ZAMARGU-4260 file (C-alpha; in steps of 0.2 Angstrom, whole numbers, plus 5000, padded with zeros to 4 digits):
<rodrens>
0) 5085/4917/5028 | 5074/4920/5013 | 5061/4934/5013 | 5043/4930/5012 | 5026/4938/5010
5) 5012/4941/5023 | 5000/4931/5012 | 5007/4914/5018 | 5002/4910/5035 | 5017/4899/5038
10) 5028/4914/5038 | 5020/4920/5055 | 5023/4903/5064 | 5041/4903/5072 | 5043/4885/5070
15) 5039/4886/5051 | 5050/4901/5049 | 5065/4891/5057 | 5061/4875/5047 | 5059/4884/5031
20) 5072/4898/5034 | 5059/4910/5027 | 5048/4924/5036 | 5041/4941/5037 | 5048/4955/5046
25) 5040/4952/5062 | 5044/4934/5063 | 5062/4937/5058 | 5062/4951/5071 | 5056/4940/5085
30) 5069/4927/5081 | 5082/4940/5080 | 5077/4947/5098 | 5077/4929/5105 | 5095/4926/5098
35) 5101/4943/5105 | 5094/4939/5122 | 5104/4923/5123 | 5120/4933/5121 | 5114/4946/5134
40) 5109/4960/5121 | 5092/4968/5126 | 5082/4973/5111 | 5064/4979/5108 | 5052/4977/5094
45) 5045/4992/5085 | 5027/4991/5078 | 5031/5004/5065 | 5017/5007/5052 | 5019/4994/5038
50) 5035/4987/5043 | 5042/4979/5059 | 5059/4983/5065 | 5069/4980/5081 | 5079/4992/5091
55) 5093/4993/5104 | 5097/5007/5116 | 5114/5013/5113 | 5119/5026/5126 | 5107/5040/5124
60) 5102/5036/5107 | 5095/5020/5098 | 5100/5009/5084 | 5088/4999/5074 | 5089/4983/5064
65) 5079/4979/5049 | 5077/4960/5050 | 5068/4960/5032 | 5083/4968/5024 | 5097/4956/5029
70) 5098/4963/5047 | 5104/4980/5041 | 5108/4992/5056 | 5101/5009/5055 | 5101/5025/5065
75) 5085/5033/5069 | 5085/5045/5054 | 5088/5031/5042 | 5076/5019/5050 | 5062/5033/5050
80) 5066/5037/5031 | 5065/5018/5027 | 5048/5016/5035 | 5041/5032/5027 | 5047/5026/5010
85) 5038/5009/5013 | 5022/5018/5019 | 5023/5031/5005 | 5021/5045/5018 | 5037/5055/5017
90) 5040/5067/5032 | 5024/5061/5041 | 5031/5048/5053 | 5033/5054/5071 | 5046/5049/5083
95) 5033/5039/5093 | 5032/5027/5079 | 5049/5021/5083 | 5046/5018/5102 | 5047/5000/5110
100) 5032/4990/5108 | 5024/4980/5122 | 5024/4961/5120 | 5005/4961/5119 | 5006/4973/5104
105) 5018/4962/5095 | 5008/4947/5098 | 4992/4956/5092 | 5002/4961/5076 | 5007/4943/5073
110) 4989/4937/5075 | 4982/4951/5063 | 4995/4946/5050 | 4989/4928/5052 | 4971/4934/5051
115) 4974/4943/5035 | 4984/4929/5027 | 4970/4916/5031 | 4956/4928/5025 | 4965/4931/5009
120) 4965/4912/5006 | 4946/4911/5011 | 4951/4899/5025 | 4938/4905/5038 | 4939/4891/5051
125) 4957/4897/5053 | 4952/4915/5053 | 4940/4910/5067 | 4954/4902/5078 | 4965/4918/5076
130) 4951/4930/5079 | 4946/4921/5095 | 4964/4923/5101 | 4964/4941/5096 | 4948/4945/5105
135) 4954/4936/5121 | 4971/4945/5120 | 4963/4962/5117 | 4946/4962/5126 | 4946/4981/5128
140) 4945/4983/5109 | 4927/4982/5103 | 4931/4980/5085 | 4939/4963/5089 | 4923/4957/5096
145) 4914/4964/5081 | 4926/4955/5069 | 4923/4939/5080 | 4904/4940/5077 | 4906/4943/5058
150) 4918/4928/5057 | 4906/4917/5067 | 4893/4922/5054 | 4904/4918/5040 | 4908/4900/5047
155) 4889/4897/5049 | 4888/4900/5068 | 4873/4912/5068 | 4869/4910/5087 | 4887/4915/5092
160) 4887/4929/5079 | 4871/4937/5087 | 4878/4934/5105 | 4893/4945/5100 | 4886/4957/5087
165) 4870/4962/5097 | 4879/4969/5112 | 4892/4978/5100 | 4878/4986/5090 | 4871/4994/5106
170) 4887/5003/5110 | 4894/5007/5093 | 4890/5023/5083 | 4875/5024/5071 | 4885/5022/5055
175) 4893/5006/5061 | 4876/4999/5068 | 4868/5003/5051 | 4883/4994/5042 | 4880/4979/5053
180) 4861/4978/5051 | 4863/4966/5036 | 4874/4954/5045 | 4862/4954/5060 | 4847/4950/5048
185) 4857/4936/5040 | 4861/4929/5057 | 4843/4929/5062 | 4837/4922/5045 | 4850/4908/5047
190) 4843/4904/5064 | 4825/4904/5058 | 4830/4892/5044 | 4838/4880/5057 | 4821/4879/5067
</rodrens>
């Protein structure tokens, strides 16, 4: 498969990755895990910082596969060194960064990649669809609700923006509330202009 960048939304959609034979590490890793499962090999995703890899328990240790680099098989130390190199933080990666990720965390990472890709293209209606899914997937994370409110505002839905942002501002810290004040004012102004 050809390697792609995160800035292209189609690299996060598995059907597109299969059709185009091109994807980012997480989409390639998800496909790798699906094929491995078909042959009876249990693998797990690893939400390492800045790079997604997959792992497989091998006795008392683990082996890792870097789907972005031709499916290269790595031991724990080599995998850790690769991720540290990508992050630019040599010696700072803890062993917990290589632990198995929950399916929900993998789905959230895919959605966040999509969100970033659409935002880089200024495709805000698409960002809204992704952010609605992220907020539903992670209702316990207040920042996702905040982002949903900001995207509502960006796409011209000030009533929905206020409905999400006002409760958020009541529970967030004073710095965040202050930073969101202009957005709340903009939403109120847009609503006033509609009347």
